[in-house]
gemmi code that builds the backbone of each chain (N, CA, C; Angstrom):
import gemmi

chains = {
    "A": [
        ("MET", (67.372, 72.049, 110.067), (66.541, 73.265, 110.111), (66.946, 74.189, 108.964)),
        ("LYS", (65.972, 74.517, 108.167), (66.244, 75.348, 107.003), (65.813, 76.776, 107.313)),
        ("ASN", (66.728, 77.690, 107.165), (66.391, 79.074, 107.459), (67.169, 79.996, 106.527)),
        ("SER", (66.508, 80.414, 105.456), (67.159, 81.292, 104.482), (66.598, 82.691, 104.603)),
        ("ILE", (67.495, 83.650, 104.497), (67.026, 85.034, 104.563), (67.906, 85.898, 103.674)),
        ("SER", (67.328, 86.950, 103.121), (68.146, 87.896, 102.366), (67.633, 89.311, 102.580)),
        ("LYS", (68.572, 90.242, 102.610), (68.227, 91.669, 102.762), (69.165, 92.490, 101.905)),
        ("LYS", (68.691, 93.660, 101.508), (69.517, 94.522, 100.653), (70.125, 95.677, 101.440)),
        ("VAL", (71.293, 96.099, 101.000), (71.961, 97.245, 101.624), (72.756, 97.969, 100.537)),
        ("THR", (72.887, 99.285, 100.690), (73.664, 100.044, 99.711), (75.039, 100.371, 100.289)),
        ("VAL", (76.063, 100.120, 99.503), (77.428, 100.433, 99.937), (77.541, 101.948, 100.094)),
        ("SER", (77.922, 102.404, 101.291), (77.862, 103.843, 101.549), (79.235, 104.491, 101.744)),
        ("ASN", (80.258, 103.689, 102.040), (81.569, 104.335, 102.239), (82.145, 104.755, 100.883)),
        ("PRO", (82.820, 105.909, 100.843), (83.252, 106.479, 99.555), (84.185, 105.578, 98.747)),
        ("GLN", (84.979, 104.777, 99.421), (85.969, 103.961, 98.696), (85.402, 102.656, 98.160)),
        ("GLY", (84.182, 102.323, 98.562), (83.613, 101.045, 98.132), (84.248, 99.875, 98.866)),
        ("ILE", (83.917, 98.654, 98.411), (84.424, 97.468, 99.107), (85.769, 97.058, 98.521)),
        ("HIS", (86.803, 97.723, 99.035), (88.164, 97.348, 98.661), (88.619, 96.251, 99.622)),
        ("LEU", (89.920, 96.005, 99.677), (90.404, 94.831, 100.403), (90.041, 94.811, 101.887)),
        ("ARG", (90.227, 95.951, 102.536), (90.022, 95.979, 103.990), (88.546, 95.732, 104.370)),
        ("PRO", (87.590, 96.458, 103.751), (86.183, 96.136, 104.019), (85.835, 94.676, 103.687)),
        ("ALA", (86.435, 94.149, 102.611), (86.175, 92.752, 102.241), (86.642, 91.825, 103.362)),
        ("TYR", (87.792, 92.167, 103.930), (88.327, 91.392, 105.040), (87.396, 91.469, 106.251)),
        ("LEU", (86.888, 92.681, 106.528), (85.996, 92.857, 107.683), (84.697, 92.061, 107.503)),
        ("ILE", (84.172, 92.056, 106.267), (82.950, 91.287, 105.994), (83.222, 89.785, 106.185)),
        ("ALA", (84.331, 89.317, 105.590), (84.635, 87.874, 105.653), (84.872, 87.429, 107.094)),
        ("GLU", (85.539, 88.300, 107.852), (85.816, 87.984, 109.255), (84.508, 87.873, 110.042)),
        ("LEU", (83.601, 88.822, 109.801), (82.314, 88.816, 110.497), (81.483, 87.611, 110.061)),
        ("ALA", (81.399, 87.377, 108.766), (80.601, 86.253, 108.243), (81.120, 84.927, 108.788)),
        ("GLY", (82.446, 84.867, 108.988), (83.069, 83.641, 109.473), (82.679, 83.276, 110.898)),
        ("LYS", (82.102, 84.248, 111.624), (81.695, 83.980, 113.003), (80.364, 83.231, 113.071)),
        ("TYR", (79.682, 83.150, 111.931), (78.372, 82.496, 111.906), (78.460, 81.131, 111.238)),
        ("GLN", (77.592, 80.247, 111.692), (77.559, 78.893, 111.104), (76.948, 78.910, 109.713)),
        ("SER", (76.034, 79.824, 109.494), (75.299, 79.853, 108.233), (76.212, 80.118, 107.048)),
        ("ASP", (75.805, 79.624, 105.882), (76.452, 80.037, 104.639), (76.033, 81.471, 104.370)),
        ("VAL", (76.993, 82.294, 103.962), (76.674, 83.698, 103.685), (77.121, 84.016, 102.264)),
        ("ASN", (76.247, 84.642, 101.510), (76.601, 85.058, 100.151), (76.245, 86.516, 99.933)),
        ("LEU", (77.009, 87.162, 99.068), (76.732, 88.553, 98.699), (76.505, 88.597, 97.197)),
        ("GLU", (75.527, 89.394, 96.788), (75.250, 89.505, 95.357), (75.138, 90.965, 94.948)),
        ("THR", (75.733, 91.277, 93.796), (75.427, 92.549, 93.138), (74.596, 92.168, 91.914)),
        ("ALA", (74.242, 93.154, 91.094), (73.456, 92.845, 89.898), (74.223, 91.871, 88.997)),
        ("ALA", (75.563, 91.950, 89.039), (76.351, 91.181, 88.081), (77.045, 89.954, 88.661)),
        ("GLU", (77.385, 90.000, 89.944), (78.269, 88.976, 90.495), (77.736, 88.419, 91.801)),
        ("LYS", (78.271, 87.248, 92.149), (77.923, 86.628, 93.429), (79.209, 86.199, 94.126)),
        ("ALA", (79.263, 86.350, 95.447), (80.487, 86.000, 96.168), (80.168, 85.275, 97.462)),
        ("ASP", (81.039, 84.353, 97.830), (80.976, 83.722, 99.142), (81.362, 84.785, 100.169)),
        ("GLY", (80.468, 85.074, 101.103), (80.689, 86.134, 102.086), (81.813, 85.837, 103.055)),
        ("LYS", (82.338, 84.607, 103.022), (83.445, 84.267, 103.920), (84.786, 84.262, 103.189)),
        ("SER", (84.778, 84.616, 101.899), (86.014, 84.619, 101.108), (86.399, 86.026, 100.664)),
        ("VAL", (87.523, 86.514, 101.187), (87.997, 87.852, 100.797), (88.215, 87.910, 99.289)),
        ("LEU", (88.808, 86.847, 98.750), (89.108, 86.813, 97.318), (87.834, 86.965, 96.481)),
        ("GLU", (86.761, 86.303, 96.913), (85.517, 86.421, 96.143), (84.845, 87.783, 96.354)),
        ("ILE", (84.920, 88.304, 97.571), (84.249, 89.588, 97.846), (84.883, 90.724, 97.034)),
        ("ILE", (86.224, 90.733, 96.920), (86.817, 91.815, 96.124), (86.463, 91.664, 94.649)),
        ("GLY", (86.063, 90.467, 94.252), (85.626, 90.236, 92.869), (84.311, 90.927, 92.542)),
        ("LEU", (83.596, 91.398, 93.572), (82.331, 92.113, 93.322), (82.582, 93.526, 92.790)),
        ("ALA", (83.756, 94.081, 93.083), (84.073, 95.466, 92.732), (82.924, 96.398, 93.099)),
        ("ALA", (82.432, 96.265, 94.335), (81.264, 97.031, 94.757), (81.675, 98.447, 95.178)),
        ("SER", (81.414, 99.398, 94.303), (81.771, 100.782, 94.598), (80.668, 101.428, 95.439)),
        ("SER", (80.953, 102.639, 95.908), (79.971, 103.363, 96.714), (78.685, 103.518, 95.912)),
        ("GLY", (77.551, 103.234, 96.532), (76.267, 103.339, 95.840), (75.765, 102.026, 95.266)),
        ("THR", (76.612, 101.002, 95.257), (76.190, 99.691, 94.751), (75.209, 99.043, 95.717)),
        ("GLU", (74.147, 98.451, 95.170), (73.219, 97.721, 96.034), (73.686, 96.274, 96.177)),
        ("LEU", (73.811, 95.858, 97.431), (74.241, 94.480, 97.720), (73.071, 93.708, 98.287)),
        ("ASN", (72.916, 92.485, 97.820), (71.942, 91.600, 98.433), (72.717, 90.644, 99.334)),
        ("VAL", (72.393, 90.640, 100.615), (73.092, 89.772, 101.562), (72.193, 88.577, 101.863)),
        ("LEU", (72.693, 87.390, 101.581), (71.901, 86.176, 101.776), (72.585, 85.261, 102.784)),
        ("ALA", (71.786, 84.633, 103.639), (72.371, 83.640, 104.542), (71.430, 82.450, 104.637)),
        ("ASP", (72.022, 81.317, 104.873), (71.271, 80.082, 104.943), (71.867, 79.239, 106.061)),
        ("GLY", (71.080, 79.019, 107.120), (71.599, 78.224, 108.237), (70.928, 78.618, 109.537)),
        ("PRO", (71.373, 78.024, 110.634), (70.692, 78.219, 111.919), (70.746, 79.654, 112.441)),
        ("ASP", (71.808, 80.395, 112.098), (71.916, 81.770, 112.599), (71.853, 82.789, 111.447)),
        ("ALA", (71.074, 82.429, 110.432), (71.006, 83.259, 109.218), (70.552, 84.692, 109.505)),
        ("ASN", (69.544, 84.836, 110.363), (69.030, 86.177, 110.675), (70.108, 87.073, 111.258)),
        ("ASP", (70.814, 86.534, 112.252), (71.854, 87.314, 112.924), (72.978, 87.654, 111.956)),
        ("ALA", (73.342, 86.688, 111.118), (74.449, 86.904, 110.177), (74.108, 88.038, 109.214)),
        ("VAL", (72.905, 87.987, 108.649), (72.508, 89.025, 107.685), (72.435, 90.383, 108.379)),
        ("ASP", (71.833, 90.427, 109.559), (71.717, 91.712, 110.258), (73.085, 92.306, 110.575)),
        ("ALA", (74.024, 91.469, 110.996), (75.353, 91.964, 111.352), (76.066, 92.546, 110.134)),
        ("ILE", (75.958, 91.848, 109.018), (76.659, 92.326, 107.819), (75.997, 93.584, 107.262)),
        ("ILE", (74.651, 93.600, 107.286), (73.940, 94.788, 106.832), (74.383, 96.000, 107.662)),
        ("GLN", (74.512, 95.785, 108.967), (74.905, 96.892, 109.844), (76.326, 97.381, 109.513)),
        ("LEU", (77.221, 96.437, 109.336), (78.622, 96.789, 109.019), (78.691, 97.615, 107.731)),
        ("VAL", (77.981, 97.156, 106.696), (78.042, 97.844, 105.398), (77.318, 99.189, 105.465)),
        ("SER", (76.150, 99.211, 106.111), (75.368, 100.447, 106.103), (76.018, 101.539, 106.943)),
        ("LEU", (76.780, 101.143, 107.952), (77.490, 102.147, 108.752), (78.796, 102.574, 108.080)),
        ("GLY", (79.077, 102.001, 106.917), (80.275, 102.408, 106.174), (81.555, 101.900, 106.798)),
        ("PHE", (81.522, 100.705, 107.375), (82.716, 100.072, 107.976), (83.343, 100.973, 109.032)),
        ("PRO", (82.617, 101.146, 110.156), (83.071, 102.066, 111.194), (84.487, 101.726, 111.665)),
        ("GLY", (85.274, 102.776, 111.865), (86.657, 102.569, 112.319), (87.602, 102.477, 111.140)),
        ("GLU", (87.109, 101.925, 110.036), (87.959, 101.698, 108.877), (88.403, 103.012, 108.229)),
        ("GLU", (87.447, 103.924, 107.994), (87.801, 105.181, 107.336), (88.697, 106.014, 108.242)),
        ("ALA", (88.450, 105.920, 109.555), (89.274, 106.662, 110.512), (90.704, 106.133, 110.481)),
        ("ALA", (90.831, 104.803, 110.442), (92.158, 104.189, 110.412), (92.895, 104.606, 109.157)),
        ("LYS", (92.123, 104.699, 108.059), (92.743, 105.073, 106.802), (93.186, 106.528, 106.782)),
        ("ALA", (92.355, 107.378, 107.373), (92.682, 108.801, 107.421), (94.013, 108.982, 108.137)),
        ("GLU", (94.155, 108.214, 109.210), (95.380, 108.275, 109.989), (96.551, 107.763, 109.154)),
        ("ASN", (96.277, 106.700, 108.409), (97.307, 106.086, 107.568), (97.799, 107.042, 106.485)),
        ("HIS", (96.892, 107.908, 106.044), (97.256, 108.778, 104.926), (97.531, 110.215, 105.340)),
        ("GLN", (97.767, 110.393, 106.645), (97.991, 111.771, 107.097), (99.290, 112.340, 106.513)),
        ("ALA", (100.254, 111.460, 106.244), (101.545, 111.952, 105.750), (101.448, 112.384, 104.297)),
    ],
    "B": [
        ("MET", (89.254, 95.752, 84.806), (90.462, 96.383, 84.286), (91.498, 95.313, 83.949)),
        ("LYS", (91.944, 95.299, 82.706), (92.869, 94.252, 82.277), (94.261, 94.443, 82.895)),
        ("PHE", (94.985, 93.330, 83.028), (96.348, 93.396, 83.559), (97.209, 94.355, 82.723)),
        ("SER", (97.032, 94.284, 81.401), (97.882, 95.101, 80.529), (97.690, 96.599, 80.772)),
        ("GLU", (96.587, 96.972, 81.418), (96.353, 98.386, 81.702), (97.130, 98.878, 82.919)),
        ("PHE", (97.621, 97.950, 83.756), (98.365, 98.443, 84.922), (99.656, 97.678, 85.220)),
        ("VAL", (99.952, 96.608, 84.468), (101.198, 95.867, 84.696), (102.073, 95.943, 83.448)),
        ("LYS", (103.272, 96.507, 83.617), (104.229, 96.550, 82.502), (105.141, 95.331, 82.598)),
        ("PRO", (105.400, 94.633, 81.493), (106.257, 93.445, 81.535), (107.613, 93.701, 82.199)),
        ("GLU", (108.185, 94.897, 81.988), (109.512, 95.197, 82.558), (109.509, 95.216, 84.089)),
        ("ALA", (108.351, 95.398, 84.690), (108.303, 95.494, 86.153), (108.019, 94.145, 86.819)),
        ("ILE", (107.742, 93.135, 86.025), (107.408, 91.815, 86.585), (108.660, 91.122, 87.111)),
        ("ARG", (108.542, 90.488, 88.280), (109.678, 89.768, 88.862), (109.296, 88.297, 89.066)),
        ("ALA", (109.859, 87.415, 88.234), (109.495, 85.991, 88.286), (110.152, 85.264, 89.457)),
        ("GLU", (111.304, 85.753, 89.877), (111.982, 85.097, 90.995), (112.451, 86.146, 91.986)),
        ("LEU", (111.589, 86.439, 92.932), (111.936, 87.440, 93.937), (113.092, 86.940, 94.789)),
        ("ALA", (114.042, 87.836, 95.049), (115.198, 87.463, 95.863), (114.880, 87.619, 97.350)),
        ("ALA", (114.009, 88.563, 97.674), (113.718, 88.874, 99.075), (113.072, 87.690, 99.782)),
        ("THR", (113.343, 87.597, 101.085), (112.799, 86.472, 101.847), (111.906, 86.926, 102.999)),
        ("ASP", (111.686, 88.242, 103.107), (110.738, 88.704, 104.125), (109.814, 89.783, 103.537)),
        ("LYS", (108.787, 90.106, 104.331), (107.731, 90.995, 103.866), (108.274, 92.346, 103.402)),
        ("ASP", (109.050, 92.981, 104.280), (109.609, 94.279, 103.971), (110.453, 94.219, 102.681)),
        ("GLY", (111.250, 93.158, 102.561), (112.129, 92.991, 101.409), (111.358, 92.816, 100.108)),
        ("VAL", (110.287, 92.047, 100.149), (109.480, 91.821, 98.940), (108.870, 93.140, 98.477)),
        ("ILE", (108.346, 93.903, 99.425), (107.710, 95.173, 99.065), (108.747, 96.121, 98.463)),
        ("ARG", (109.923, 96.182, 99.089), (111.014, 97.015, 98.544), (111.409, 96.583, 97.132)),
        ("GLU", (111.514, 95.276, 96.948), (111.946, 94.752, 95.653), (110.922, 95.085, 94.557)),
        ("LEU", (109.645, 94.943, 94.883), (108.614, 95.206, 93.870), (108.474, 96.700, 93.569)),
        ("VAL", (108.583, 97.520, 94.612), (108.534, 98.970, 94.372), (109.764, 99.376, 93.552)),
        ("GLY", (110.912, 98.754, 93.860), (112.140, 98.995, 93.094), (111.956, 98.632, 91.626)),
        ("ALA", (111.230, 97.555, 91.378), (110.975, 97.127, 89.998), (110.165, 98.187, 89.246)),
        ("LEU", (109.250, 98.850, 89.960), (108.437, 99.903, 89.331), (109.270, 101.152, 89.054)),
        ("VAL", (110.276, 101.374, 89.887), (111.196, 102.487, 89.623), (112.002, 102.168, 88.366)),
        ("GLU", (112.525, 100.942, 88.309), (113.350, 100.540, 87.154), (112.551, 100.557, 85.852)),
        ("SER", (111.265, 100.248, 85.933), (110.457, 100.237, 84.707), (109.983, 101.645, 84.345)),
        ("GLY", (110.360, 102.621, 85.190), (110.034, 104.012, 84.890), (108.612, 104.413, 85.247)),
        ("GLN", (107.934, 103.583, 86.054), (106.538, 103.910, 86.378), (106.394, 104.760, 87.627)),
        ("ILE", (107.411, 104.711, 88.494), (107.405, 105.653, 89.611), (108.776, 106.320, 89.718)),
        ("ASP", (108.730, 107.496, 90.320), (109.920, 108.320, 90.459), (110.803, 107.762, 91.587)),
        ("ALA", (112.108, 107.637, 91.330), (113.023, 107.083, 92.335), (112.946, 107.856, 93.656)),
        ("ALA", (112.713, 109.162, 93.566), (112.655, 109.989, 94.773), (111.473, 109.605, 95.672)),
        ("GLU", (110.463, 108.962, 95.083), (109.252, 108.595, 95.842), (109.340, 107.189, 96.428)),
        ("GLN", (110.390, 106.447, 96.061), (110.471, 105.025, 96.412), (110.308, 104.755, 97.910)),
        ("ASP", (111.100, 105.454, 98.738), (111.040, 105.206, 100.183), (109.675, 105.539, 100.765)),
        ("GLY", (109.121, 106.660, 100.308), (107.810, 107.086, 100.810), (106.735, 106.064, 100.469)),
        ("ILE", (106.815, 105.508, 99.261), (105.822, 104.526, 98.827), (105.968, 103.221, 99.618)),
        ("VAL", (107.223, 102.786, 99.815), (107.448, 101.564, 100.595), (106.880, 101.747, 102.005)),
        ("LYS", (107.149, 102.907, 102.601), (106.651, 103.180, 103.954), (105.127, 103.154, 103.999)),
        ("ALA", (104.501, 103.777, 102.998), (103.032, 103.837, 102.961), (102.446, 102.431, 102.832)),
        ("ILE", (103.086, 101.586, 102.029), (102.586, 100.214, 101.864), (102.746, 99.426, 103.167)),
        ("MET", (103.884, 99.607, 103.835), (104.102, 98.913, 105.110), (103.101, 99.387, 106.164)),
        ("LYS", (102.790, 100.680, 106.123), (101.828, 101.231, 107.082), (100.449, 100.613, 106.851)),
        ("ARG", (100.109, 100.444, 105.579), (98.837, 99.792, 105.250), (98.823, 98.347, 105.767)),
        ("GLU", (99.963, 97.673, 105.689), (100.038, 96.291, 106.175), (99.785, 96.216, 107.687)),
        ("GLU", (100.143, 97.304, 108.395), (99.932, 97.315, 109.844), (98.446, 97.284, 110.199)),
        ("LEU", (97.601, 97.789, 109.299), (96.154, 97.769, 109.548), (95.595, 96.356, 109.445)),
        ("GLY", (96.343, 95.487, 108.816), (95.895, 94.120, 108.577), (96.618, 93.647, 107.334)),
        ("SER", (97.111, 92.424, 107.362), (97.882, 91.919, 106.230), (97.033, 91.883, 104.964)),
        ("THR", (97.665, 92.212, 103.840), (96.974, 92.071, 102.557), (97.187, 90.664, 101.982)),
        ("GLY", (97.740, 89.785, 102.811), (97.829, 88.377, 102.419), (96.445, 87.764, 102.602)),
        ("ILE", (95.767, 87.507, 101.472), (94.347, 87.139, 101.563), (94.125, 85.632, 101.567)),
        ("GLY", (95.203, 84.874, 101.683), (95.065, 83.415, 101.714), (95.390, 82.792, 100.376)),
        ("ARG", (95.521, 81.467, 100.380), (95.840, 80.697, 99.179), (97.157, 81.141, 98.514)),
        ("GLY", (98.085, 81.656, 99.330), (99.393, 82.021, 98.790), (99.410, 83.317, 98.002)),
        ("ILE", (98.404, 84.166, 98.234), (98.268, 85.405, 97.452), (98.306, 86.618, 98.377)),
        ("ALA", (99.025, 87.675, 97.958), (98.963, 88.938, 98.695), (98.844, 90.097, 97.710)),
        ("VAL", (98.157, 91.141, 98.156), (97.953, 92.327, 97.323), (98.393, 93.567, 98.091)),
        ("PRO", (99.699, 93.728, 98.341), (100.148, 94.933, 99.031), (99.846, 96.166, 98.182)),
        ("HIS", (99.378, 97.235, 98.823), (98.983, 98.398, 98.016), (98.949, 99.665, 98.847)),
        ("THR", (98.916, 100.785, 98.153), (98.698, 102.071, 98.813), (98.183, 103.064, 97.790)),
        ("LYS", (97.657, 104.153, 98.315), (97.389, 105.301, 97.444), (98.621, 106.182, 97.534)),
        ("HIS", (98.941, 106.867, 96.452), (100.067, 107.791, 96.530), (99.889, 108.916, 95.518)),
        ("PRO", (100.069, 110.164, 95.981), (99.821, 111.309, 95.090), (100.817, 111.417, 93.934)),
        ("SER", (101.927, 110.676, 94.000), (102.931, 110.813, 92.936), (102.558, 110.060, 91.659)),
        ("VAL", (101.538, 109.206, 91.707), (101.149, 108.503, 90.481), (99.871, 109.115, 89.899)),
        ("GLU", (99.839, 109.209, 88.574), (98.674, 109.812, 87.925), (97.666, 108.768, 87.489)),
        ("GLU", (98.140, 107.533, 87.349), (97.212, 106.436, 87.063), (97.668, 105.221, 87.844)),
        ("LEU", (96.764, 104.239, 87.944), (97.079, 103.034, 88.699), (98.271, 102.312, 88.081)),
        ("VAL", (99.284, 102.004, 88.904), (100.395, 101.195, 88.422), (100.533, 99.974, 89.327)),
        ("GLY", (100.975, 98.888, 88.732), (101.105, 97.677, 89.524), (102.139, 96.756, 88.945)),
        ("THR", (102.462, 95.735, 89.727), (103.364, 94.718, 89.198), (103.077, 93.376, 89.859)),
        ("VAL", (103.689, 92.350, 89.298), (103.481, 90.996, 89.770), (104.832, 90.409, 90.164)),
        ("GLY", (104.890, 89.756, 91.311), (106.119, 89.104, 91.739), (105.825, 87.702, 92.234)),
        ("ILE", (106.787, 86.818, 92.038), (106.616, 85.439, 92.497), (107.799, 85.046, 93.372)),
        ("SER", (107.486, 84.455, 94.499), (108.525, 83.929, 95.373), (108.440, 82.406, 95.311)),
        ("VAL", (109.514, 81.800, 94.860), (109.480, 80.347, 94.670), (109.245, 79.631, 96.001)),
        ("ASP", (109.946, 80.069, 97.038), (109.823, 79.403, 98.338), (108.706, 79.958, 99.211)),
        ("GLY", (108.154, 81.103, 98.830), (107.109, 81.711, 99.644), (107.707, 82.554, 100.761)),
        ("VAL", (106.944, 83.556, 101.194), (107.406, 84.502, 102.205), (106.324, 84.613, 103.283)),
        ("ASP", (106.755, 84.669, 104.538), (105.782, 84.841, 105.617), (105.203, 86.255, 105.542)),
        ("PHE", (103.891, 86.352, 105.362), (103.250, 87.654, 105.145), (102.127, 87.896, 106.164)),
        ("GLN", (102.103, 87.110, 107.223), (101.021, 87.164, 108.226), (99.647, 87.065, 107.563)),
        ("SER", (99.539, 86.134, 106.606), (98.292, 85.979, 105.851), (97.138, 85.494, 106.713)),
        ("LEU", (95.927, 85.697, 106.196), (94.720, 85.273, 106.898), (94.750, 83.790, 107.240)),
        ("ASP", (95.256, 82.978, 106.318), (95.258, 81.530, 106.552), (96.603, 81.017, 107.089)),
        ("GLY", (97.521, 81.940, 107.381), (98.812, 81.539, 107.955), (99.786, 80.948, 106.946)),
        ("GLU", (99.345, 80.762, 105.715), (100.227, 80.168, 104.692), (101.226, 81.208, 104.176)),
        ("LYS", (102.384, 80.720, 103.716), (103.344, 81.616, 103.078), (102.790, 82.118, 101.749)),
        ("VAL", (103.259, 83.298, 101.330), (102.763, 83.882, 100.086), (103.769, 83.692, 98.956)),
        ("GLN", (103.258, 83.213, 97.833), (104.092, 83.044, 96.635), (103.754, 84.065, 95.551)),
        ("LEU", (102.492, 84.476, 95.494), (102.059, 85.376, 94.423), (101.753, 86.761, 94.963)),
        ("PHE", (102.433, 87.761, 94.419), (102.253, 89.148, 94.882), (101.740, 90.025, 93.749)),
        ("PHE", (100.701, 90.776, 94.052), (100.197, 91.790, 93.117), (100.271, 93.116, 93.857)),
        ("LEU", (101.227, 93.953, 93.499), (101.427, 95.219, 94.206), (100.787, 96.347, 93.404)),
        ("LEU", (99.992, 97.163, 94.087), (99.237, 98.227, 93.409), (99.479, 99.581, 94.062)),
        ("ILE", (99.671, 100.603, 93.232), (99.772, 101.979, 93.735), (98.774, 102.811, 92.940)),
        ("SER", (97.830, 103.431, 93.661), (96.813, 104.177, 92.918), (96.758, 105.643, 93.310)),
        ("PRO", (96.325, 106.487, 92.390), (96.148, 107.897, 92.721), (95.035, 108.017, 93.766)),
        ("PRO", (95.173, 108.941, 94.715), (94.207, 109.035, 95.804), (92.766, 109.271, 95.352)),
        ("ASP", (92.595, 109.906, 94.196), (91.229, 110.281, 93.796), (90.574, 109.279, 92.837)),
        ("ARG", (91.131, 108.071, 92.713), (90.552, 107.118, 91.760), (90.215, 105.772, 92.407)),
        ("PRO", (89.318, 105.774, 93.426), (89.007, 104.510, 94.105), (88.404, 103.464, 93.163)),
        ("GLY", (87.722, 103.914, 92.122), (87.083, 102.981, 91.189), (88.092, 102.111, 90.452)),
        ("ASP", (89.207, 102.718, 90.051), (90.240, 101.958, 89.330), (90.832, 100.879, 90.230)),
        ("HIS", (91.055, 101.242, 91.493), (91.602, 100.280, 92.451), (90.647, 99.083, 92.594)),
        ("LEU", (89.341, 99.379, 92.702), (88.355, 98.292, 92.824), (88.346, 97.405, 91.592)),
        ("ARG", (88.473, 98.023, 90.406), (88.437, 97.224, 89.174), (89.701, 96.381, 89.002)),
        ("ALA", (90.825, 96.885, 89.509), (92.049, 96.075, 89.472), (91.896, 94.882, 90.425)),
        ("LEU", (91.356, 95.134, 91.630), (91.130, 94.039, 92.580), (90.175, 93.006, 91.994)),
        ("GLU", (89.146, 93.509, 91.299), (88.149, 92.618, 90.698), (88.822, 91.665, 89.699)),
        ("ASN", (89.706, 92.232, 88.879), (90.393, 91.415, 87.878), (91.309, 90.389, 88.541)),
        ("ILE", (92.065, 90.838, 89.541), (92.966, 89.926, 90.250), (92.151, 88.780, 90.864)),
        ("SER", (91.027, 89.153, 91.497), (90.169, 88.149, 92.119), (89.646, 87.154, 91.090)),
        ("ARG", (89.171, 87.675, 89.975), (88.563, 86.808, 88.961), (89.585, 85.791, 88.443)),
        ("GLN", (90.793, 86.260, 88.156), (91.798, 85.350, 87.596), (92.318, 84.365, 88.639)),
        ("LEU", (92.489, 84.841, 89.875), (93.091, 83.972, 90.885), (92.134, 82.913, 91.406)),
        ("ARG", (90.833, 83.097, 91.128), (89.885, 82.051, 91.507), (89.987, 80.856, 90.554)),
        ("ASP", (90.712, 81.076, 89.450), (90.918, 80.011, 88.480), (92.179, 79.231, 88.882)),
        ("GLU", (91.965, 77.999, 89.310), (93.079, 77.162, 89.812), (94.195, 77.019, 88.776)),
        ("THR", (93.799, 76.889, 87.521), (94.791, 76.684, 86.465), (95.687, 77.904, 86.337)),
        ("PHE", (95.067, 79.092, 86.366), (95.828, 80.337, 86.282), (96.836, 80.405, 87.427)),
        ("CYS", (96.378, 80.098, 88.652), (97.257, 80.130, 89.832), (98.419, 79.170, 89.676)),
        ("ARG", (98.120, 77.960, 89.210), (99.163, 76.935, 89.093), (100.203, 77.360, 88.065)),
        ("PHE", (99.715, 77.829, 86.910), (100.640, 78.274, 85.860), (101.493, 79.448, 86.346)),
        ("LEU", (100.848, 80.356, 87.062), (101.569, 81.534, 87.544), (102.695, 81.114, 88.506)),
        ("LYS", (102.359, 80.216, 89.441), (103.360, 79.755, 90.411), (104.501, 79.025, 89.719)),
        ("ASN", (104.216, 78.401, 88.587), (105.246, 77.639, 87.878), (105.987, 78.445, 86.811)),
        ("SER", (105.645, 79.740, 86.700), (106.307, 80.556, 85.681), (107.780, 80.729, 86.019)),
        ("LYS", (108.623, 80.572, 85.019), (110.065, 80.604, 85.263), (110.692, 81.981, 84.989)),
        ("ASN", (110.027, 82.774, 84.166), (110.593, 84.088, 83.838), (109.469, 85.072, 83.541)),
        ("SER", (109.868, 86.339, 83.420), (108.815, 87.350, 83.277), (108.106, 87.225, 81.932)),
        ("GLY", (108.772, 86.617, 80.943), (108.113, 86.382, 79.660), (106.923, 85.436, 79.808)),
        ("ASP", (107.129, 84.371, 80.588), (106.038, 83.411, 80.861), (104.857, 84.119, 81.521)),
        ("ILE", (105.196, 84.969, 82.498), (104.136, 85.646, 83.255), (103.383, 86.622, 82.353)),
        ("THR", (104.144, 87.370, 81.550), (103.501, 88.329, 80.646), (102.524, 87.609, 79.708)),
        ("GLU", (102.961, 86.467, 79.197), (102.112, 85.688, 78.294), (100.830, 85.221, 78.997)),
        ("LEU", (101.024, 84.757, 80.228), (99.881, 84.267, 81.006), (98.883, 85.396, 81.301)),
        ("LEU", (99.411, 86.575, 81.625), (98.541, 87.719, 81.912), (97.790, 88.140, 80.646)),
        ("GLU", (98.494, 88.080, 79.507), (97.845, 88.427, 78.230), (96.717, 87.462, 77.913)),
        ("GLU", (97.002, 86.184, 78.167), (95.988, 85.158, 77.929), (94.760, 85.406, 78.803)),
        ("ALA", (95.019, 85.731, 80.067), (93.924, 86.013, 81.003), (93.121, 87.224, 80.511)),
        ("ASP", (93.832, 88.259, 80.054), (93.157, 89.457, 79.539), (92.264, 89.114, 78.347)),
        ("ASN", (92.776, 88.254, 77.463), (92.029, 87.934, 76.243), (90.832, 87.039, 76.483)),
        ("ASN", (90.872, 86.305, 77.607), (89.749, 85.408, 77.904), (88.611, 86.087, 78.633)),
        ("GLN", (88.817, 87.359, 78.937), (87.785, 88.038, 79.717), (86.540, 88.261, 78.898)),
        ("VAL", (85.403, 87.926, 79.522), (84.142, 88.161, 78.832), (83.730, 89.618, 78.951)),
        ("ALA", (83.988, 90.182, 80.129), (83.532, 91.562, 80.363), (84.431, 92.567, 79.655)),
    ],
}
model = gemmi.Model(1)
for chain_id, residues in chains.items():
    chain = gemmi.Chain(chain_id)
    for i, (resn, *xyz) in enumerate(residues, 1):
        res = gemmi.Residue()
        res.name, res.seqid = resn, gemmi.SeqId(i, " ")
        for name, pos in zip(("N", "CA", "C"), xyz):
            atom = gemmi.Atom()
            atom.name, atom.element = name, gemmi.Element(name[0])
            atom.pos, atom.b_iso = gemmi.Position(*pos), 0.0
            res.add_atom(atom)
        chain.add_residue(res)
    model.add_chain(chain)
structure = gemmi.Structure()
structure.add_model(model)
structure.setup_entities()
């Protein structure tokens, strides 16, 4: 069964996709059977690889194209779009706490 | 962002002595003090901040690579260093593998873009199997400096 889908989302958290957001994306993408890829205007990354995602250097305001191909492609794309568009909920709060000192 | 913009040869450690996570971070931060890139008075605070960041989730991203890092107000520009552990260190990595290659980064709080560009460069080079293999086999900081220079010169961007 072939099921490809792609949707765009803008990176909204102020710090952009640094290591921790990249980890959250890869962890989420890893829950789906579908292949997941992320694209910026310049680069493409395997959505399940932290190493590749940080290679996007996606700063706040960058438009990301989220692509998935597989049986659960729709769900995978929607989940990642939600994570990115909400600005990685919990992450900024955790960081604020981390940097209180 | 090229390696030469944030890694000083004097801070590179080709054979880390430490055998645990805390020790590696201390050793690399110590190397940055010795190279004059961070103030000795800030050393403990920086080590603590990096360890606190590790508590949020290991920066061991798999394939024997870790990128321990923090923001810190005592630095005016991004500083970093490279360390290699011959035997590898348990870093609670994503893939459970021991870490041999360390890229430690300390960035000013107001420069998230520089941090992203440093990560981008590390990612780009480490996806190259040859670069990884050569780095793991480097015997001294001179070898590593040469390899980083080569990587910098091969960059298209």
